[in-house]
Biopython code that builds the backbone (N, CA, C, O; Angstrom):
import numpy as np
from Bio.PDB.StructureBuilder import StructureBuilder

atoms = [
    (1, "MET", "N", (-4.312, -23.765, 2.420)),
    (1, "MET", "CA", (-4.379, -22.404, 2.128)),
    (1, "MET", "C", (-5.213, -22.108, 0.437)),
    (1, "MET", "O", (-5.066, -22.690, -0.638)),
    (2, "LYS", "N", (-6.048, -21.009, 0.828)),
    (2, "LYS", "CA", (-6.792, -20.697, -0.250)),
    (2, "LYS", "C", (-5.961, -19.455, -1.101)),
    (2, "LYS", "O", (-6.155, -19.458, -2.317)),
    (3, "PHE", "N", (-5.157, -18.520, -0.615)),
    (3, "PHE", "CA", (-4.069, -18.007, -1.488)),
    (3, "PHE", "C", (-2.577, -18.054, -0.834)),
    (3, "PHE", "O", (-2.104, -18.042, 0.303)),
    (4, "GLU", "N", (-2.184, -18.102, -1.923)),
    (4, "GLU", "CA", (-0.468, -18.202, -1.467)),
    (4, "GLU", "C", (0.161, -17.920, -2.889)),
    (4, "GLU", "O", (0.096, -18.567, -3.934)),
    (5, "SER", "N", (0.854, -16.618, -2.543)),
    (5, "SER", "CA", (2.154, -16.260, -3.695)),
    (5, "SER", "C", (3.181, -17.470, -3.930)),
    (5, "SER", "O", (3.160, -18.570, -3.379)),
    (6, "GLU", "N", (4.321, -16.865, -5.138)),
    (6, "GLU", "CA", (4.916, -17.682, -5.188)),
    (6, "GLU", "C", (6.184, -17.716, -4.165)),
    (6, "GLU", "O", (6.075, -16.798, -3.352)),
    (7, "ARG", "N", (7.167, -18.376, -3.994)),
    (7, "ARG", "CA", (8.203, -18.521, -2.718)),
    (7, "ARG", "C", (8.872, -17.261, -3.004)),
    (7, "ARG", "O", (9.061, -16.630, -1.964)),
    (8, "PHE", "N", (9.287, -16.686, -4.028)),
    (8, "PHE", "CA", (10.096, -15.655, -4.408)),
    (8, "PHE", "C", (9.489, -14.674, -5.252)),
    (8, "PHE", "O", (9.134, -15.405, -6.177)),
    (9, "VAL", "N", (9.146, -13.591, -5.553)),
    (9, "VAL", "CA", (8.805, -12.595, -6.378)),
    (9, "VAL", "C", (9.706, -11.536, -6.541)),
    (9, "VAL", "O", (10.204, -10.928, -5.594)),
    (10, "LEU", "N", (9.949, -11.279, -7.842)),
    (10, "LEU", "CA", (10.980, -10.495, -8.018)),
    (10, "LEU", "C", (10.943, -9.156, -8.583)),
    (10, "LEU", "O", (10.883, -8.935, -9.792)),
    (11, "GLY", "N", (10.976, -8.344, -7.750)),
    (11, "GLY", "CA", (10.585, -6.822, -8.402)),
    (11, "GLY", "C", (10.706, -6.271, -9.908)),
    (11, "GLY", "O", (9.789, -5.530, -10.264)),
    (12, "ASP", "N", (11.814, -6.564, -10.916)),
    (12, "ASP", "CA", (11.307, -6.006, -11.936)),
    (12, "ASP", "C", (10.792, -6.993, -12.709)),
    (12, "ASP", "O", (10.904, -6.951, -13.934)),
    (13, "VAL", "N", (10.115, -8.077, -12.012)),
    (13, "VAL", "CA", (9.233, -9.441, -12.922)),
    (13, "VAL", "C", (7.791, -9.208, -12.591)),
    (13, "VAL", "O", (6.917, -9.612, -13.359)),
    (14, "ALA", "N", (7.484, -8.535, -11.410)),
    (14, "ALA", "CA", (6.300, -9.132, -10.691)),
    (14, "ALA", "C", (5.230, -8.230, -11.678)),
    (14, "ALA", "O", (5.713, -7.168, -12.070)),
    (15, "GLU", "N", (4.003, -8.493, -12.071)),
    (15, "GLU", "CA", (3.449, -7.528, -12.556)),
    (15, "GLU", "C", (2.761, -6.522, -11.929)),
    (15, "GLU", "O", (2.232, -6.574, -10.819)),
    (16, "LYS", "N", (2.798, -5.560, -12.735)),
    (16, "LYS", "CA", (2.645, -3.984, -11.894)),
    (16, "LYS", "C", (0.794, -3.190, -12.692)),
    (16, "LYS", "O", (0.536, -3.216, -13.895)),
    (17, "GLU", "N", (0.182, -2.808, -11.989)),
    (17, "GLU", "CA", (-0.672, -2.324, -12.062)),
    (17, "GLU", "C", (-1.141, -0.854, -11.832)),
    (17, "GLU", "O", (-1.079, -0.333, -10.719)),
    (18, "ASP", "N", (-1.578, -0.259, -12.852)),
    (18, "ASP", "CA", (-1.963, 0.660, -13.401)),
    (18, "ASP", "C", (-3.130, 1.079, -12.674)),
    (18, "ASP", "O", (-4.191, 0.751, -13.205)),
    (19, "VAL", "N", (-3.225, 1.848, -11.376)),
    (19, "VAL", "CA", (-4.748, 1.917, -11.088)),
    (19, "VAL", "C", (-5.185, 3.308, -10.725)),
    (19, "VAL", "O", (-5.915, 3.804, -9.867)),
    (20, "GLY", "N", (-4.300, 3.824, -11.915)),
    (20, "GLY", "CA", (-5.036, 5.562, -12.146)),
    (20, "GLY", "C", (-4.500, 6.637, -11.550)),
    (20, "GLY", "O", (-4.189, 6.394, -10.384)),
    (21, "GLY", "N", (-4.192, 8.123, -12.025)),
    (21, "GLY", "CA", (-3.956, 9.009, -11.002)),
    (21, "GLY", "C", (-2.533, 8.805, -10.890)),
    (21, "GLY", "O", (-2.131, 9.390, -9.884)),
    (22, "GLY", "N", (-1.447, 8.117, -11.613)),
    (22, "GLY", "CA", (-0.450, 8.421, -11.138)),
    (22, "GLY", "C", (-0.201, 7.231, -10.150)),
    (22, "GLY", "O", (0.775, 7.543, -9.467)),
    (23, "VAL", "N", (-0.585, 6.228, -9.854)),
    (23, "VAL", "CA", (-0.695, 5.155, -8.407)),
    (23, "VAL", "C", (-0.455, 3.618, -9.497)),
    (23, "VAL", "O", (-1.322, 3.080, -10.186)),
    (24, "VAL", "N", (0.535, 3.338, -9.391)),
    (24, "VAL", "CA", (1.212, 2.140, -10.032)),
    (24, "VAL", "C", (1.279, 0.884, -8.739)),
    (24, "VAL", "O", (2.040, 1.164, -7.811)),
    (25, "ARG", "N", (0.457, -0.586, -8.637)),
    (25, "ARG", "CA", (0.412, -1.249, -7.889)),
    (25, "ARG", "C", (1.429, -2.318, -8.447)),
    (25, "ARG", "O", (1.869, -2.427, -9.591)),
    (26, "GLN", "N", (1.699, -3.138, -7.235)),
    (26, "GLN", "CA", (2.753, -4.549, -7.982)),
    (26, "GLN", "C", (2.726, -5.029, -6.524)),
    (26, "GLN", "O", (3.217, -4.322, -5.643)),
    (27, "ILE", "N", (2.028, -6.502, -6.185)),
    (27, "ILE", "CA", (1.583, -7.545, -4.970)),
    (27, "ILE", "C", (2.978, -8.173, -5.056)),
    (27, "ILE", "O", (3.439, -8.638, -6.098)),
    (28, "MET", "N", (3.599, -8.151, -3.898)),
    (28, "MET", "CA", (5.097, -8.846, -3.749)),
    (28, "MET", "C", (5.150, -10.482, -3.246)),
    (28, "MET", "O", (5.966, -11.381, -3.449)),
    (29, "GLY", "N", (3.720, -10.402, -2.400)),
    (29, "GLY", "CA", (3.864, -11.714, -1.486)),
    (29, "GLY", "C", (2.628, -11.516, -0.534)),
    (29, "GLY", "O", (2.340, -10.559, 0.185)),
    (30, "HIS", "N", (1.871, -12.923, -0.784)),
    (30, "HIS", "CA", (0.930, -13.004, 0.169)),
    (30, "HIS", "C", (0.704, -14.702, 0.513)),
    (30, "HIS", "O", (1.104, -15.675, -0.125)),
    (31, "ASN", "N", (-0.011, -14.639, 1.639)),
    (31, "ASN", "CA", (-0.565, -15.760, 1.993)),
    (31, "ASN", "C", (-2.463, -15.601, 2.372)),
    (31, "ASN", "O", (-2.973, -14.784, 1.605)),
    (32, "ASP", "N", (-3.097, -15.990, 2.995)),
    (32, "ASP", "CA", (-4.465, -15.832, 3.274)),
    (32, "ASP", "C", (-4.090, -14.768, 4.832)),
    (32, "ASP", "O", (-4.862, -13.816, 4.947)),
    (33, "ASP", "N", (-3.150, -14.880, 5.797)),
    (33, "ASP", "CA", (-3.143, -14.171, 6.113)),
    (33, "ASP", "C", (-2.274, -12.632, 6.597)),
    (33, "ASP", "O", (-2.241, -11.989, 7.646)),
    (34, "LEU", "N", (-1.532, -12.441, 5.038)),
    (34, "LEU", "CA", (-0.285, -11.705, 5.114)),
    (34, "LEU", "C", (-0.426, -10.844, 3.355)),
    (34, "LEU", "O", (-0.717, -11.370, 2.281)),
    (35, "MET", "N", (-0.224, -9.977, 3.537)),
    (35, "MET", "CA", (0.061, -9.443, 2.207)),
    (35, "MET", "C", (0.993, -8.454, 1.992)),
    (35, "MET", "O", (0.970, -7.588, 2.866)),
    (36, "LEU", "N", (2.239, -8.210, 0.656)),
    (36, "LEU", "CA", (3.346, -6.924, 1.032)),
    (36, "LEU", "C", (2.609, -6.588, -0.583)),
    (36, "LEU", "O", (2.389, -7.360, -1.516)),
    (37, "VAL", "N", (2.319, -4.913, -0.419)),
    (37, "VAL", "CA", (2.225, -4.316, -1.497)),
    (37, "VAL", "C", (3.050, -3.317, -2.034)),
    (37, "VAL", "O", (2.768, -2.187, -1.636)),
    (38, "ARG", "N", (3.666, -3.372, -2.550)),
    (38, "ARG", "CA", (4.750, -2.216, -3.533)),
    (38, "ARG", "C", (3.622, -1.090, -4.286)),
    (38, "ARG", "O", (3.004, -1.473, -5.279)),
    (39, "VAL", "N", (3.385, 0.465, -3.679)),
    (39, "VAL", "CA", (2.845, 0.938, -4.598)),
    (39, "VAL", "C", (3.537, 2.030, -4.886)),
    (39, "VAL", "O", (4.102, 2.516, -3.907)),
    (40, "ARG", "N", (3.688, 2.583, -5.894)),
    (40, "ARG", "CA", (4.314, 3.961, -6.618)),
    (40, "ARG", "C", (3.462, 4.840, -6.838)),
    (40, "ARG", "O", (2.421, 4.707, -7.482)),
    (41, "PHE", "N", (3.918, 5.911, -6.241)),
    (41, "PHE", "CA", (3.007, 7.099, -6.685)),
    (41, "PHE", "C", (4.265, 7.963, -7.404)),
    (41, "PHE", "O", (5.489, 7.851, -7.340)),
    (42, "ALA", "N", (3.334, 8.908, -8.141)),
    (42, "ALA", "CA", (4.022, 10.115, -8.765)),
    (42, "ALA", "C", (3.425, 11.441, -7.861)),
    (42, "ALA", "O", (2.317, 11.580, -7.342)),
    (43, "GLU", "N", (4.165, 12.016, -7.874)),
    (43, "GLU", "CA", (4.286, 13.654, -7.410)),
    (43, "GLU", "C", (2.974, 14.141, -7.510)),
    (43, "GLU", "O", (2.598, 14.582, -8.596)),
    (44, "GLY", "N", (2.148, 14.127, -6.454)),
    (44, "GLY", "CA", (0.442, 15.074, -6.214)),
    (44, "GLY", "C", (-0.448, 13.721, -6.476)),
    (44, "GLY", "O", (-1.670, 13.830, -6.573)),
    (45, "ALA", "N", (0.063, 12.706, -6.564)),
    (45, "ALA", "CA", (-1.340, 11.077, -6.985)),
    (45, "ALA", "C", (-1.505, 11.208, -5.546)),
    (45, "ALA", "O", (-0.654, 11.556, -4.727)),
    (46, "ILE", "N", (-2.907, 10.831, -5.321)),
    (46, "ILE", "CA", (-3.547, 10.963, -4.163)),
    (46, "ILE", "C", (-4.115, 9.118, -4.011)),
    (46, "ILE", "O", (-4.801, 8.521, -4.841)),
    (47, "GLY", "N", (-3.757, 8.752, -3.157)),
    (47, "GLY", "CA", (-4.711, 7.879, -2.179)),
    (47, "GLY", "C", (-5.700, 8.118, -1.638)),
    (47, "GLY", "O", (-5.854, 8.426, -0.456)),
    (48, "TYR", "N", (-6.527, 7.992, -2.512)),
    (48, "TYR", "CA", (-7.794, 8.409, -1.852)),
    (48, "TYR", "C", (-8.650, 7.920, -0.660)),
    (48, "TYR", "O", (-9.061, 6.784, -0.894)),
    (49, "THR", "N", (-9.184, 8.541, 0.910)),
    (49, "THR", "CA", (-9.558, 8.284, 1.757)),
    (49, "THR", "C", (-10.463, 7.374, 1.793)),
    (49, "THR", "O", (-11.607, 7.704, 1.478)),
    (50, "HIS", "N", (-10.213, 6.134, 2.147)),
    (50, "HIS", "CA", (-10.964, 4.547, 2.600)),
    (50, "HIS", "C", (-10.931, 4.301, 3.745)),
    (50, "HIS", "O", (-10.615, 5.021, 4.692)),
    (51, "ALA", "N", (-11.326, 3.047, 3.705)),
    (51, "ALA", "CA", (-11.881, 2.142, 4.642)),
    (51, "ALA", "C", (-11.719, 0.542, 4.586)),
    (51, "ALA", "O", (-12.282, 0.199, 3.547)),
    (52, "HIS", "N", (-11.392, -0.171, 4.999)),
    (52, "HIS", "CA", (-11.378, -1.320, 4.796)),
    (52, "HIS", "C", (-11.084, -2.494, 6.058)),
    (52, "HIS", "O", (-10.387, -2.075, 6.982)),
    (53, "PRO", "N", (-11.461, -3.610, 6.132)),
    (53, "PRO", "CA", (-11.378, -4.340, 7.465)),
    (53, "PRO", "C", (-10.326, -4.903, 7.762)),
    (53, "PRO", "O", (-10.481, -5.514, 8.820)),
    (54, "HIS", "N", (-8.777, -5.063, 7.138)),
    (54, "HIS", "CA", (-7.616, -5.414, 7.243)),
    (54, "HIS", "C", (-7.048, -4.708, 8.502)),
    (54, "HIS", "O", (-7.673, -3.869, 9.152)),
    (55, "SER", "N", (-5.907, -5.103, 8.748)),
    (55, "SER", "CA", (-4.775, -3.913, 9.611)),
    (55, "SER", "C", (-3.898, -3.555, 8.337)),
    (55, "SER", "O", (-3.824, -4.259, 7.330)),
    (56, "GLN", "N", (-3.222, -2.303, 8.549)),
    (56, "GLN", "CA", (-2.241, -2.515, 7.608)),
    (56, "GLN", "C", (-1.187, -1.413, 8.756)),
    (56, "GLN", "O", (-1.294, -0.721, 9.769)),
    (57, "VAL", "N", (-0.135, -1.882, 7.697)),
    (57, "VAL", "CA", (0.641, -0.737, 7.970)),
    (57, "VAL", "C", (1.535, -0.467, 6.800)),
    (57, "VAL", "O", (1.917, -1.395, 6.087)),
    (58, "ALA", "N", (1.982, 1.138, 6.518)),
    (58, "ALA", "CA", (2.342, 1.662, 5.380)),
    (58, "ALA", "C", (3.910, 1.972, 5.752)),
    (58, "ALA", "O", (4.069, 2.806, 6.644)),
    (59, "TYR", "N", (4.962, 1.455, 5.231)),
    (59, "TYR", "CA", (6.294, 1.989, 5.172)),
    (59, "TYR", "C", (6.552, 2.987, 3.797)),
    (59, "TYR", "O", (6.271, 2.626, 2.654)),
    (60, "VAL", "N", (7.068, 4.144, 4.106)),
    (60, "VAL", "CA", (7.723, 4.665, 3.652)),
    (60, "VAL", "C", (9.050, 4.585, 2.966)),
    (60, "VAL", "O", (9.944, 5.361, 3.302)),
    (61, "GLU", "N", (9.330, 3.242, 1.547)),
    (61, "GLU", "CA", (10.522, 3.251, 1.066)),
    (61, "GLU", "C", (10.978, 4.715, 0.622)),
    (61, "GLU", "O", (12.008, 5.193, 1.097)),
    (62, "SER", "N", (10.032, 5.572, -0.493)),
    (62, "SER", "CA", (10.871, 6.767, -0.659)),
    (62, "SER", "C", (9.637, 8.254, -0.740)),
    (62, "SER", "O", (8.458, 8.348, -0.398)),
    (63, "GLY", "N", (10.098, 8.720, -1.033)),
    (63, "GLY", "CA", (9.396, 9.947, -1.135)),
    (63, "GLY", "C", (9.013, 10.488, 0.085)),
    (63, "GLY", "O", (9.614, 10.210, 1.123)),
    (64, "VAL", "N", (7.781, 11.459, 0.029)),
    (64, "VAL", "CA", (7.416, 12.428, 0.739)),
    (64, "VAL", "C", (5.997, 12.631, 0.351)),
    (64, "VAL", "O", (5.523, 13.143, -0.664)),
    (65, "PHE", "N", (5.196, 11.895, 1.828)),
    (65, "PHE", "CA", (3.425, 12.010, 2.014)),
    (65, "PHE", "C", (2.919, 12.239, 2.824)),
    (65, "PHE", "O", (3.191, 11.576, 3.825)),
    (66, "ASP", "N", (1.985, 13.186, 2.926)),
    (66, "ASP", "CA", (1.083, 13.686, 3.722)),
    (66, "ASP", "C", (-0.050, 12.392, 3.975)),
    (66, "ASP", "O", (-0.867, 12.097, 3.103)),
    (67, "PHE", "N", (0.023, 11.755, 5.144)),
    (67, "PHE", "CA", (-0.768, 10.661, 5.397)),
    (67, "PHE", "C", (-2.045, 10.501, 6.431)),
    (67, "PHE", "O", (-1.866, 10.856, 7.596)),
    (68, "THR", "N", (-2.963, 10.125, 6.148)),
    (68, "THR", "CA", (-3.769, 10.758, 7.255)),
    (68, "THR", "C", (-4.471, 9.424, 7.704)),
    (68, "THR", "O", (-4.879, 8.666, 6.824)),
    (69, "VAL", "N", (-4.609, 9.147, 8.842)),
    (69, "VAL", "CA", (-5.225, 8.070, 9.783)),
    (69, "VAL", "C", (-6.274, 8.842, 10.334)),
    (69, "VAL", "O", (-6.090, 9.987, 10.747)),
    (70, "GLY", "N", (-7.701, 8.087, 10.366)),
    (70, "GLY", "CA", (-8.595, 8.957, 11.200)),
    (70, "GLY", "C", (-8.595, 10.448, 10.808)),
    (70, "GLY", "O", (-8.805, 10.997, 9.727)),
    (71, "GLU", "N", (-8.232, 11.026, 12.271)),
    (71, "GLU", "CA", (-8.422, 12.534, 12.270)),
    (71, "GLU", "C", (-7.007, 13.262, 11.874)),
    (71, "GLU", "O", (-6.807, 14.472, 11.771)),
    (72, "GLU", "N", (-6.176, 12.293, 11.702)),
    (72, "GLU", "CA", (-4.551, 12.967, 12.058)),
    (72, "GLU", "C", (-3.684, 12.791, 10.937)),
    (72, "GLU", "O", (-3.318, 11.705, 10.486)),
    (73, "THR", "N", (-3.422, 13.761, 10.575)),
    (73, "THR", "CA", (-2.544, 13.596, 9.321)),
    (73, "THR", "C", (-0.809, 14.297, 9.534)),
    (73, "THR", "O", (-0.522, 15.485, 9.679)),
    (74, "LYS", "N", (-0.200, 13.530, 9.505)),
    (74, "LYS", "CA", (1.191, 13.718, 9.070)),
    (74, "LYS", "C", (2.103, 13.593, 7.852)),
    (74, "LYS", "O", (1.843, 12.779, 6.966)),
    (75, "THR", "N", (3.081, 14.326, 7.806)),
    (75, "THR", "CA", (3.927, 14.379, 6.852)),
    (75, "THR", "C", (5.010, 12.991, 7.268)),
    (75, "THR", "O", (5.520, 12.859, 8.380)),
    (76, "LEU", "N", (5.219, 11.983, 6.046)),
    (76, "LEU", "CA", (6.017, 10.999, 6.204)),
    (76, "LEU", "C", (7.191, 10.444, 5.361)),
    (76, "LEU", "O", (6.797, 9.470, 4.720)),
    (77, "LYS", "N", (8.245, 10.671, 5.181)),
    (77, "LYS", "CA", (9.036, 10.569, 4.668)),
    (77, "LYS", "C", (9.815, 9.544, 4.442)),
    (77, "LYS", "O", (9.387, 8.605, 5.113)),
    (78, "THR", "N", (10.867, 9.199, 3.760)),
    (78, "THR", "CA", (11.650, 7.606, 3.961)),
    (78, "THR", "C", (11.770, 7.321, 4.965)),
    (78, "THR", "O", (12.111, 8.148, 5.810)),
    (79, "GLY", "N", (11.528, 5.996, 5.272)),
    (79, "GLY", "CA", (11.892, 5.233, 6.414)),
    (79, "GLY", "C", (10.500, 5.339, 7.810)),
    (79, "GLY", "O", (10.469, 4.638, 8.822)),
    (80, "ASP", "N", (9.660, 6.242, 7.481)),
    (80, "ASP", "CA", (8.793, 6.270, 8.212)),
    (80, "ASP", "C", (7.504, 5.370, 8.249)),
    (80, "ASP", "O", (7.798, 4.227, 7.896)),
    (81, "CYS", "N", (6.376, 5.488, 8.512)),
    (81, "CYS", "CA", (5.273, 4.389, 8.983)),
    (81, "CYS", "C", (4.122, 4.784, 9.181)),
    (81, "CYS", "O", (4.257, 5.877, 9.730)),
    (82, "ALA", "N", (2.958, 4.541, 9.060)),
    (82, "ALA", "CA", (1.974, 4.407, 9.602)),
    (82, "ALA", "C", (1.167, 3.511, 9.634)),
    (82, "ALA", "O", (0.687, 3.159, 8.556)),
    (83, "TYR", "N", (0.705, 2.777, 10.977)),
    (83, "TYR", "CA", (-0.448, 2.156, 11.069)),
    (83, "TYR", "C", (-2.058, 2.328, 11.157)),
    (83, "TYR", "O", (-2.666, 3.155, 11.836)),
    (84, "VAL", "N", (-2.550, 1.413, 10.364)),
    (84, "VAL", "CA", (-3.832, 1.782, 10.264)),
    (84, "VAL", "C", (-4.668, 0.492, 10.742)),
    (84, "VAL", "O", (-4.692, -0.663, 10.317)),
    (85, "PRO", "N", (-5.442, 1.233, 11.945)),
    (85, "PRO", "CA", (-6.454, -0.111, 12.333)),
    (85, "PRO", "C", (-7.405, -0.539, 11.284)),
    (85, "PRO", "O", (-7.465, 0.038, 10.198)),
    (86, "PRO", "N", (-8.331, -1.796, 11.679)),
    (86, "PRO", "CA", (-9.356, -2.065, 10.760)),
    (86, "PRO", "C", (-10.216, -0.753, 10.929)),
    (86, "PRO", "O", (-10.120, 0.204, 11.697)),
    (87, "ASP", "N", (-11.294, -1.149, 9.684)),
    (87, "ASP", "CA", (-11.886, 0.042, 9.455)),
    (87, "ASP", "C", (-11.867, 1.518, 9.656)),
    (87, "ASP", "O", (-12.839, 2.272, 9.619)),
    (88, "VAL", "N", (-10.167, 1.932, 9.952)),
    (88, "VAL", "CA", (-10.342, 3.440, 10.145)),
    (88, "VAL", "C", (-10.129, 3.833, 8.628)),
    (88, "VAL", "O", (-9.549, 3.156, 7.779)),
    (89, "GLU", "N", (-10.740, 5.106, 8.464)),
    (89, "GLU", "CA", (-10.408, 5.612, 7.245)),
    (89, "GLU", "C", (-8.954, 6.408, 7.355)),
    (89, "GLU", "O", (-8.398, 6.925, 8.324)),
    (90, "HIS", "N", (-8.497, 6.271, 5.691)),
    (90, "HIS", "CA", (-7.093, 6.557, 5.595)),
    (90, "HIS", "C", (-6.765, 7.114, 4.338)),
    (90, "HIS", "O", (-7.639, 7.554, 3.591)),
    (91, "GLY", "N", (-5.834, 7.121, 4.119)),
    (91, "GLY", "CA", (-5.608, 8.010, 2.993)),
    (91, "GLY", "C", (-3.821, 9.077, 2.931)),
    (91, "GLY", "O", (-3.042, 9.319, 3.853)),
    (92, "ALA", "N", (-3.774, 9.343, 1.914)),
    (92, "ALA", "CA", (-2.395, 9.720, 1.061)),
    (92, "ALA", "C", (-2.339, 10.892, 0.295)),
    (92, "ALA", "O", (-3.362, 11.139, -0.343)),
    (93, "VAL", "N", (-1.429, 11.654, 0.199)),
    (93, "VAL", "CA", (-1.167, 12.651, -1.079)),
    (93, "VAL", "C", (0.385, 12.868, -0.919)),
    (93, "VAL", "O", (1.094, 13.192, 0.034)),
    (94, "CYS", "N", (0.613, 12.571, -2.176)),
    (94, "CYS", "CA", (2.296, 12.282, -2.751)),
    (94, "CYS", "C", (2.871, 13.473, -2.724)),
    (94, "CYS", "O", (2.442, 14.183, -3.633)),
    (95, "LYS", "N", (3.850, 14.105, -1.902)),
    (95, "LYS", "CA", (4.424, 15.329, -1.774)),
    (95, "LYS", "C", (5.621, 15.507, -2.811)),
    (95, "LYS", "O", (5.890, 16.466, -3.535)),
    (96, "GLU", "N", (6.307, 14.175, -2.635)),
    (96, "GLU", "CA", (7.100, 14.200, -3.880)),
    (96, "GLU", "C", (7.197, 12.641, -4.174)),
    (96, "GLU", "O", (7.149, 11.814, -3.263)),
    (97, "SER", "N", (7.306, 12.383, -5.199)),
    (97, "SER", "CA", (7.182, 11.015, -6.140)),
    (97, "SER", "C", (7.868, 9.695, -4.710)),
    (97, "SER", "O", (8.558, 9.856, -3.703)),
    (98, "GLY", "N", (7.475, 8.959, -5.098)),
    (98, "GLY", "CA", (7.902, 7.739, -4.058)),
    (98, "GLY", "C", (7.118, 6.616, -3.790)),
    (98, "GLY", "O", (6.049, 6.450, -4.377)),
    (99, "VAL", "N", (7.510, 5.892, -3.028)),
    (99, "VAL", "CA", (7.262, 3.966, -2.991)),
    (99, "VAL", "C", (6.569, 4.344, -1.559)),
    (99, "VAL", "O", (6.766, 5.330, -0.849)),
    (100, "LEU", "N", (5.551, 3.055, -1.340)),
    (100, "LEU", "CA", (4.932, 2.871, -0.071)),
    (100, "LEU", "C", (4.973, 1.795, -0.227)),
    (100, "LEU", "O", (4.794, 1.211, -1.295)),
    (101, "LEU", "N", (5.277, 1.215, 1.063)),
    (101, "LEU", "CA", (5.113, -0.401, 0.979)),
    (101, "LEU", "C", (4.013, -0.962, 1.774)),
    (101, "LEU", "O", (4.249, -0.890, 2.980)),
    (102, "ASP", "N", (3.151, -1.372, 1.547)),
    (102, "ASP", "CA", (1.711, -1.637, 2.224)),
    (102, "ASP", "C", (1.420, -2.809, 2.547)),
    (102, "ASP", "O", (1.092, -3.577, 1.643)),
    (103, "ILE", "N", (1.460, -3.358, 4.142)),
    (103, "ILE", "CA", (1.445, -4.413, 4.646)),
    (103, "ILE", "C", (0.189, -5.241, 4.920)),
    (103, "ILE", "O", (0.563, -5.673, 6.011)),
    (104, "PHE", "N", (-0.793, -5.685, 4.784)),
    (104, "PHE", "CA", (-1.778, -6.194, 5.025)),
    (104, "PHE", "C", (-2.379, -7.063, 5.957)),
    (104, "PHE", "O", (-1.879, -8.166, 5.738)),
    (105, "SER", "N", (-3.240, -7.154, 6.940)),
    (105, "SER", "CA", (-3.571, -8.733, 7.512)),
    (105, "SER", "C", (-4.532, -8.721, 7.429)),
    (105, "SER", "O", (-4.983, -7.637, 7.796)),
    (106, "PRO", "N", (-5.452, -9.579, 7.024)),
    (106, "PRO", "CA", (-5.577, -10.608, 6.315)),
    (106, "PRO", "C", (-5.050, -10.067, 5.109)),
    (106, "PRO", "O", (-4.728, -8.896, 4.907)),
    (107, "VAL", "N", (-4.978, -11.274, 4.131)),
    (107, "VAL", "CA", (-4.740, -11.053, 2.597)),
    (107, "VAL", "C", (-5.796, -9.772, 1.978)),
    (107, "VAL", "O", (-6.879, -9.548, 2.519)),
    (108, "ARG", "N", (-5.481, -9.267, 1.204)),
    (108, "ARG", "CA", (-6.491, -8.361, 0.427)),
    (108, "ARG", "C", (-6.828, -8.941, -0.468)),
    (108, "ARG", "O", (-6.067, -8.922, -1.436)),
    (109, "GLU", "N", (-8.315, -9.847, -0.593)),
    (109, "GLU", "CA", (-8.730, -10.447, -1.779)),
    (109, "GLU", "C", (-9.224, -9.722, -2.658)),
    (109, "GLU", "O", (-9.460, -10.289, -3.725)),
    (110, "ASP", "N", (-9.506, -8.468, -2.570)),
    (110, "ASP", "CA", (-9.956, -7.596, -3.528)),
    (110, "ASP", "C", (-8.723, -6.937, -4.463)),
    (110, "ASP", "O", (-8.854, -6.109, -5.364)),
    (111, "PHE", "N", (-7.801, -7.401, -4.098)),
    (111, "PHE", "CA", (-6.513, -7.316, -4.925)),
    (111, "PHE", "C", (-5.495, -8.180, -6.407)),
    (111, "PHE", "O", (-4.636, -8.001, -7.271)),
    (112, "LEU", "N", (-6.507, -9.236, -5.749)),
    (112, "LEU", "CA", (-6.123, -10.384, -6.441)),
    (112, "LEU", "C", (-6.739, -10.557, -8.013)),
    (112, "LEU", "O", (-7.549, -9.658, -8.239)),
    (113, "LYS", "N", (-6.601, -11.278, -8.903)),
    (113, "LYS", "CA", (-7.336, -11.354, -10.131)),
    (113, "LYS", "C", (-7.678, -12.450, -9.582)),
    (113, "LYS", "O", (-7.051, -13.093, -8.739)),
    (114, "ASP", "N", (-9.438, -12.845, -10.412)),
    (114, "ASP", "CA", (-10.112, -13.955, -10.155)),
    (114, "ASP", "C", (-9.431, -14.778, -11.257)),
    (114, "ASP", "O", (-9.742, -15.957, -11.429)),
]
sb = StructureBuilder()
sb.init_structure("model")
sb.init_model(0)
sb.init_chain("A")
sb.init_seg("    ")
for serial, (resi, resn, name, xyz) in enumerate(atoms, 1):
    if name == "N":
        sb.init_residue(resn, " ", resi, " ")
    sb.init_atom(name, np.array(xyz, "f"), 0.0, 1.0, " ", f" {name:<3s}", serial, name[0])
structure = sb.get_structure()
């Protein structure tokens, strides 16, 4: 395996990366095939529209988000999720501060530091 996290990743210890605009990313665990990322959003923060070759499931741990996948936008709240197929444009606007758990397959190599 080229990429693999520690077996246990503690949320209060794992490195947090401020990616700007009220968004803070925390890589929680991964290997070559799978990655879980916790993303904290301040109210009004935007996860800008983008696409990538990874499959993604975004689970709303807390907060309220207007989440767009392709041409469709839905308001998602705690307990909801969105599936994003590879290469489909998607993004989110945080309506009430909260946390998304993003699961990617395969690993987002661009999130890992060299």
